[in-house]
C-alpha positions in Angstrom: -22.1 29.1 46.8 -21.7 29.0 43.0 -19.6 31.8 41.7 -20.7 34.2 38.9 -18.4 32.2 36.5 -20.1 28.9 37.5 -23.5 30.4 36.8 -22.5 31.7 33.4 -20.7 28.5 32.4 -23.7 26.3 33.3 -26.4 28.3 31.7 -27.6 26.1 28.8 -28.9 29.1 26.8 -25.4 30.5 26.6 -23.7 27.2 25.8 -23.4 28.0 22.0 -21.7 31.3 22.9 -19.0 29.7 25.0 -18.5 27.0 22.4 -17.9 29.6 19.8 -15.5 31.5 22.0 -13.7 28.3 22.8 -13.1 27.6 19.1 -11.9 31.1 18.5 -9.4 30.8 21.4 -8.2 27.5 20.1 -7.6 29.1 16.7 -4.9 31.2 18.3 -6.9 34.4 19.3 -6.1 36.1 22.6 -8.9 36.9 25.0 -8.1 40.7 24.8 -8.3 40.7 21.0 -11.8 39.2 20.6 -14.2 42.1 20.2 -17.2 40.3 18.7 -18.0 36.7 17.7 -20.4 34.9 15.4 -22.5 32.3 17.1 -24.6 29.6 15.4 -27.6 28.0 17.2 -28.1 30.6 19.9 -31.7 30.1 21.3 -34.2 32.9 21.5 -33.8 32.7 25.3 -30.0 33.1 25.0 -30.4 36.1 22.7 -32.9 37.7 25.1 -30.5 37.2 28.0 -27.7 38.9 26.1 -29.9 41.8 25.0 -31.1 42.3 28.5 -27.5 42.9 29.6 -26.4 45.1 26.7 -29.4 47.0 25.3 -29.6 50.3 27.2 -32.7 52.5 27.3 -31.2 54.8 24.7 -30.4 51.9 22.4 -33.9 50.5 22.8 -35.3 53.9 21.8 -33.3 53.7 18.6 -34.8 50.3 18.0 -31.3 48.8 17.5 -29.9 45.9 19.5 -26.3 45.3 20.4 -26.9 41.7 19.7 -27.7 41.2 16.0 -29.3 38.1 14.6 -29.0 37.2 10.9 -30.8 34.0 10.3 -29.2 31.2 12.3 -26.1 33.4 13.1 -26.0 35.8 16.0 -23.2 38.4 16.3 -22.3 38.9 19.9 -20.1 41.8 21.1 -18.3 39.6 23.6 -16.0 42.3 24.9 -19.1 44.4 25.9 -20.6 41.3 27.5 -17.5 40.8 29.7 -17.4 44.4 30.7 -21.1 44.5 31.7 -20.7 41.3 33.7 -17.5 42.4 35.3 -15.5 39.4 34.0 -11.8 40.3 33.4 -10.3 39.1 30.1 -7.9 36.8 32.0 -10.9 34.9 33.3 -12.4 34.2 29.9 -10.3 31.1 29.3 -11.3 29.4 32.6 -14.9 30.4 31.9 -15.1 28.7 28.5 -13.1 25.7 29.6 -15.6 25.2 32.4 -18.6 25.7 30.0 -17.3 23.4 27.3 -15.5 20.8 29.4 -12.3 20.9 27.4 -9.1 22.9 27.8 -8.3 25.7 25.4 -5.5 24.5 23.1 -3.8 26.9 20.8 -4.1 24.7 17.6 -2.5 27.4 15.5 0.5 27.5 17.7 0.7 23.7 17.6 0.6 23.8 13.8 3.4 26.3 13.8 5.5 24.3 16.1 4.8 21.1 14.1 5.8 22.9 10.9 9.0 24.1 12.5 9.7 20.5 13.8 9.0 19.1 10.3 11.4 21.6 8.8 14.0 20.5 11.3 13.2 16.8 10.6 13.8 17.0 6.9 16.8 19.2 7.3 18.2 16.4 9.6 17.3 13.8 7.0 19.0 15.7 4.2 22.1 16.1 6.3 22.2 12.4 7.1 21.5 11.2 3.5 23.3 13.8 1.4 24.0 11.4 -1.5 20.3 10.4 -1.8 18.4 13.6 -2.7 15.8 11.8 -4.8 14.9 9.4 -1.9 14.8 12.3 0.6 12.5 14.3 -1.7 10.2 11.2 -2.1 10.1 10.7 1.7 9.4 14.4 2.3 6.6 14.4 -0.3 5.0 11.3 1.4 5.0 13.2 4.8 4.8 11.6 8.2 2.9 11.7 11.4 5.6 9.7 13.2 8.9 11.6 13.2 10.5 9.0 15.4 9.8 6.3 12.8 11.3 8.4 10.1 14.5 9.1 12.0 14.8 5.4 12.9 14.5 4.5 9.3 17.1 7.1 8.3 19.5 6.0 10.9 19.2 2.4 9.8 19.7 3.4 6.1 22.8 5.4 7.0 24.3 2.3 8.7 23.5 0.1 5.7 24.6 2.5 3.1 27.9 3.2 4.8 28.7 -0.5 4.4 28.0 -0.8 0.7 29.0 -2.9 -1.1 28.8 -5.8 1.5 31.9 -8.0 1.2 31.4 -10.8 2.1 27.7 -10.6 1.1 25.1 -10.5 3.9 21.5 -11.7 3.9 18.8 -9.1 4.1 17.6 -10.5 7.4 21.1 -10.4 8.9 21.8 -6.7 7.9 18.2 -5.9 9.1 19.1 -7.5 12.4 22.5 -5.9 12.8 21.5 -2.4 11.6 17.9 -2.0 12.6 17.5 -4.5 15.5 14.8 -6.5 13.7 15.5 -9.2 11.1 12.3 -8.3 9.2 12.8 -4.6 9.3 13.9 -4.3 5.6 11.6 -7.1 4.3 10.9 -6.1 0.7 7.1 -6.0 1.3 7.5 -3.3 3.9 8.0 0.4 3.5 11.5 0.3 5.0 12.4 -2.4 2.4 11.0 -0.2 -0.4 13.1 2.7 0.9 16.2 0.5 0.9 15.6 -0.5 -2.7 15.2 3.1 -3.7 18.4 4.0 -1.8 20.5 1.3 -3.5 19.1 2.2 -6.9 20.1 5.9 -6.4 23.4 5.0 -4.8 24.3 2.8 -7.8 22.8 5.2 -10.4 20.5 2.4 -11.5 16.9 2.9 -12.7 14.8 1.5 -9.8 13.5 -2.0 -10.8 10.0 -3.1 -10.1 10.2 -6.8 -11.0 11.0 -8.9 -7.9 13.8 -10.8 -9.5 15.4 -7.6 -10.8 15.1 -6.0 -7.4 16.9 -8.9 -5.8 19.5 -9.0 -8.6 20.3 -5.3 -8.0 20.6 -5.9 -4.2 22.9 -8.9 -4.9 25.2 -6.7 -6.9 25.9 -4.7 -3.7 26.2 -7.8 -1.5 22.6 -7.9 -0.1 21.1 -11.4 -0.5 17.3 -11.4 -0.3 15.1 -14.5 -0.1 17.6 -16.7 -1.9 16.6 -19.8 0.0 13.0 -19.2 1.1 11.7 -18.5 -2.5 11.3 -21.7 -4.5 9.7 -22.9 -7.7 8.8 -26.5 -8.5 10.3 -28.1 -11.6 9.1 -31.5 -12.9 10.6 -33.4 -15.9 12.5 -30.3 -17.1 15.2 -31.3 -19.5 18.7 -29.8 -19.0 21.9 -29.8 -21.1 24.5 -28.8 -18.5 26.4 -30.7 -15.8 26.1 -28.2 -12.8 24.7 -29.2 -9.4 21.2 -28.0 -10.3 21.4 -29.7 -13.7 22.3 -33.0 -12.0 19.5 -32.7 -9.5 16.9 -32.1 -12.2 18.3 -34.8 -14.5 18.3 -37.5 -11.7 14.9 -36.5 -10.2 11.8 -38.6 -10.7 9.5 -36.3 -8.7 9.1 -32.5 -8.7 12.3 -30.6 -7.5 12.1 -27.4 -5.5 14.6 -24.9 -6.9 15.6 -21.8 -5.0 16.5 -18.4 -6.2 20.0 -19.2 -5.1 20.0 -22.2 -7.5 18.8 -20.1 -10.4 21.3 -17.2 -9.9 24.4 -18.9 -8.5 24.2 -22.3 -10.3 21.6 -21.8 -13.0 20.8 -24.9 -15.0 21.4 -25.0 -18.7 17.8 -25.6 -20.0 17.6 -27.8 -23.1 15.4 -26.8 -26.0 11.9 -27.9 -25.0 8.3 -26.9 -24.4 8.0 -25.9 -20.7 4.5 -25.6 -19.3 4.3 -23.2 -16.3 1.2 -23.7 -14.1 -0.2 -21.8 -11.1 -1.0 -24.6 -8.7 1.0 -27.6 -7.3 -2.0 -29.8 -7.6 -1.4 -29.7 -11.4 1.9 -31.5 -10.8 0.2 -34.1 -8.7 -2.2 -34.6 -11.6 0.7 -34.9 -14.0 2.3 -37.6 -11.9 -1.0 -39.5 -11.5 -1.5 -39.4 -15.3 2.1 -40.2 -16.0 2.3 -37.2 -18.3 5.7 -36.7 -20.0 5.5 -32.9 -20.4 7.9 -30.6 -18.7 6.3 -28.5 -15.9 7.1 -25.7 -13.6 4.8 -24.4 -10.8 4.8 -20.9 -9.5 2.3 -21.5 -6.7 0.3 -18.3 -7.4 1.5 -14.8 -7.9 4.9 -14.4 -9.5 7.7 -13.9 -7.1 11.4 -13.3 -7.6 12.2 -17.0 -8.2 9.4 -17.3 -10.7 10.6 -14.3 -12.7 14.2 -15.7 -12.6 13.1 -19.0 -14.0 11.0 -17.5 -16.8 13.8 -15.2 -17.8 16.3 -18.1 -17.7 13.9 -20.0 -20.0 13.7 -17.1 -22.4 17.5 -16.8 -22.4 17.8 -20.5 -23.3 15.2 -20.4 -26.1 12.7 -22.5 -24.3 9.2 -22.5 -25.7 7.0 -21.3 -22.8 3.4 -22.2 -22.2 1.4 -20.9 -19.2 -1.8 -22.1 -17.6 -3.6 -20.7 -14.5 -6.9 -20.5 -12.8 -9.7 -18.9 -14.8 -10.4 -16.2 -12.2 -9.4 -12.5 -11.9 -5.9 -13.1 -10.3 -5.2 -16.1 -12.6 -6.0 -14.0 -15.7 -3.8 -11.2 -14.5 -0.8 -13.5 -13.9 -1.3 -15.2 -17.3 -1.4 -11.8 -19.0 1.8 -10.8 -17.3 3.6 -14.0 -18.3 2.4 -13.7 -21.9 3.3 -10.0 -22.2 6.7 -10.2 -20.5 8.0 -13.6 -21.6 6.0 -14.4 -24.8 4.4 -17.5 -23.3 1.5 -19.1 -25.1 -1.6 -19.4 -22.8 -3.2 -22.8 -22.7 -6.2 -24.4 -20.8 -7.6 -20.8 -20.4 -9.8 -20.7 -23.5 -13.6 -20.2 -23.9 -13.8 -23.9 -24.8 -12.4 -24.9 -21.4 -15.0 -22.7 -19.7 -17.8 -24.1 -21.7 -16.7 -27.7 -21.2 -16.5 -27.0 -17.5 -20.3 -26.7 -17.5 -22.8 -24.3 -15.8 -21.4 -24.7 -12.3 -17.7 -25.5 -12.5 -17.1 -24.2 -8.9 -18.9 -22.6 -6.0 -17.1 -19.3 -6.4 -18.7 -16.5 -8.4 -16.4 -14.8 -10.9 -17.9 -11.3 -11.0 -17.1 -9.1 -14.0 -14.0 -10.0 -16.0 -11.6 -7.1 -16.8 -12.2 -5.2 -19.9 -8.9 -6.3 -21.5 -9.9 -10.0 -21.4 -10.5 -11.6 -24.8 -14.2 -10.9 -25.7 -15.0 -14.6 -26.5 -13.5 -15.6 -23.1 -15.4 -12.8 -21.4 -18.7 -14.1 -22.9 -18.0 -17.7 -21.8 -17.2 -16.6 -18.3 -20.3 -14.3 -18.2 -22.5 -17.3 -19.3 -21.1 -19.4 -16.5 -20.6 -16.7 -13.8 -18.2 -19.0 -12.0 -14.5 -19.5 -11.6 -12.9 -22.4 -13.3 -10.0 -23.7 -11.3 -7.0 -25.7 -12.6 -8.2 -28.7 -10.6 -11.3 -29.0 -12.8 -11.2 -31.9 -15.2 -11.9 -29.7 -18.1 -8.7 -27.7 -17.4 -6.6 -30.8 -16.7 -7.8 -32.4 -20.0 -6.8 -29.3 -21.9 -3.4 -29.5 -20.3 -2.6 -33.2 -20.6 -4.9 -34.4 -23.3 -3.0 -32.7 -26.1 0.4 -31.1 -26.6 -1.1 -28.4 -28.8 -1.8 -24.9 -27.5 -5.5 -24.5 -26.6 -5.4 -21.0 -25.2 -7.1 -17.7 -25.7 -4.9 -14.6 -25.2 -6.2 -12.4 -22.3 -3.5 -9.8 -22.7 -4.5 -6.2 -22.4 -4.2 -3.9 -25.4 -0.8 -2.5 -26.1 0.2 0.1 -23.6 -2.5 -0.9 -21.1 -1.0 -1.4 -17.6 -1.6 -4.6 -15.8 -3.1 -4.6 -12.4 
């Protein structure tokens, strides 16, 4: 036989009432403290049932119901309902759980507990990293939904920071393995790596760098070696004036030479006075060899990394005349703008003439809308074509190898405009 509680819980006309009570209980209210409750969506049948329980003969004579409806909202005196039905307050929670099909969870209490735990978490972090208040404040502002991850990061940082400076130096992968159990844990494109950079900058009282080569240079100063062998740049027919190991490799080479970040920072070549053309894609070096072009070339293979910045800075330091050429697409123009703005390079093979000579369909890839900071003439040429012009196009290659004179338009953003 169904109990009175079963009948009440399974009455569809009363479902909105029990749902509203369930929400109220989950907000932290106690069954004995709920006198009345606002219910949305209660059907006329449900209102009639409640009034039949609560409205006495005297109340009916006064033409005033205990259950008041105001538009879509009905105010139900839930304590009176329970009294009339003979349902004790301690049975309210089992009743609404049965009706709604979900347990009553005190969300407010959970929030209070979580807040207390977070206070304990950040107090623990502050205690473990007392010399890094700026980093701790940044981490706290970012917040977390994974306290275990934060504590794991902090424990790994504590181990690393206690060893600074590393002597002898250690690779980033090695210290990640030894102090975090994962050789990729502090990779610089991960959050943990970014936190390590911030920690080292604060520990050394150094403004936090953003350029990849400057980040690695800062880490090197405390004995952390990052990507010195995996990051390479291709150099072809680059003239050198020194006699170091990298100078000799470049001087003797007849084909492009991969040069690592280690080469550029430990045994940097002495670059001779020359015009160095930096390109985005290795295919341009293949074209140069096929055409037997004598020009000095360097290839970054796309977006600038640490080794590329190191080479460009080395070229500036040696007074090399830099030129840069990239794909005429969104990323290519951003890279070109960065090279021009940071290192004073002249942009070549990225002019409106190149776009026009490439014709109406230079590639199968649509360009979209060029950024507002792109030179207006170049924007117009790109808009007319609507297509990307890649460096592999003959029009771009002819502009590179057909003349030694700069043929570029300057797509730099206006002064003070941040680059994407």
